[in-house]
C-alpha positions, 0 to 999 in steps of 0.5 A: 120403595123409599119412606117419605120420612127419610126425605125433606120436601121443599115446595116453591112457587116458580111463577104465579100459579106454578108450584113445584117441589124439591126432594132432599134426602135427610141423611147426610153421607159422603158426597161424591162428584156423581151424587144426586143431591135433590130431585124436582117434580117434573111438572108444574102444579096449581097449588102448593098442596098438589106439589107436596102430594106429587113429591110424596108420590115420587118418593114412594116410587124411589 
């Protein structure tokens, strides 16, 4: 279970009424070719707050 404080969350408006969030680790490590740099919430949300909450839930599942 990952800690939310270890990640940055960026919410963005994909199109009017469709919000998503991207999750980035705050710690910078050596990046290899097969390293995942970010994760985006799989679903669209009606508000920025909902997208933020979904990202936080996704982090807790890591």
